[in-house]
C-alpha positions in Angstrom: -26.5 61.9 94.1 -27.7 61.9 90.5 -26.6 64.6 88.1 -30.1 66.0 87.8 -31.3 66.2 91.4 -33.7 69.2 91.8 -35.2 70.6 95.0 -38.1 73.0 95.4 -37.7 76.0 97.6 -40.4 77.8 99.6 -39.5 81.2 98.4 -38.7 82.8 95.1 -38.6 86.2 93.4 -40.1 88.0 96.4 -37.2 86.7 98.5 -34.6 87.8 95.8 -34.0 84.4 94.3 -33.2 84.8 90.6 -32.3 82.4 87.8 -28.6 81.4 87.9 -27.9 82.4 91.6 -25.9 80.0 93.6 -27.2 79.2 97.1 -25.5 77.5 100.0 -27.7 74.9 101.8 -27.5 75.1 105.6 -28.7 72.7 108.3 -28.4 74.7 111.5 -25.0 76.4 111.3 -23.5 73.7 109.1 -23.2 74.0 105.3 -24.3 70.7 103.6 -24.2 71.7 100.0 -24.9 74.1 97.1 -27.5 74.5 94.5 -28.1 76.8 91.5 -31.5 78.4 90.9 -33.0 77.0 87.6 -36.5 78.5 87.9 -38.0 81.2 90.1 -41.6 82.4 90.5 -43.0 84.9 92.9 -43.3 82.6 95.9 -41.3 79.5 94.9 -38.2 78.4 93.1 -36.4 75.2 91.9 -32.7 74.6 92.4 -30.4 72.1 90.8 -28.1 70.5 93.4 -24.4 71.2 92.5 -22.8 69.3 95.4 -23.6 67.8 98.8 -21.6 66.7 101.8 -21.0 62.9 101.7 -24.1 60.9 102.9 -26.3 64.1 103.1 -29.7 64.8 101.6 -31.5 68.0 101.5 -34.5 67.9 103.8 -37.5 70.0 104.7 -36.4 72.6 107.1 -32.9 73.1 105.6 -32.2 76.7 104.6 -30.9 78.0 101.2 -29.0 81.3 101.4 -27.7 83.2 98.4 -24.0 82.7 98.2 -22.2 86.1 98.1 -18.6 87.1 97.4 -17.0 88.9 100.2 -14.2 91.4 99.5 -11.5 91.9 102.0 
């Protein structure tokens, strides 16, 4: 993975994606990486890949979910 790998998301401000949010990337029920939102418009966004599981790539159909902090 290069340091500047960017992915484009099919969703943006309308889905709650805001600049600086960190998202977990899921394939099925498995987490394959994380990205940070670097641009967000009404219906689309761009994310900079922070990390990926070894030998993984983000593909069409993968899901980005906003990473939240859970208090116990």
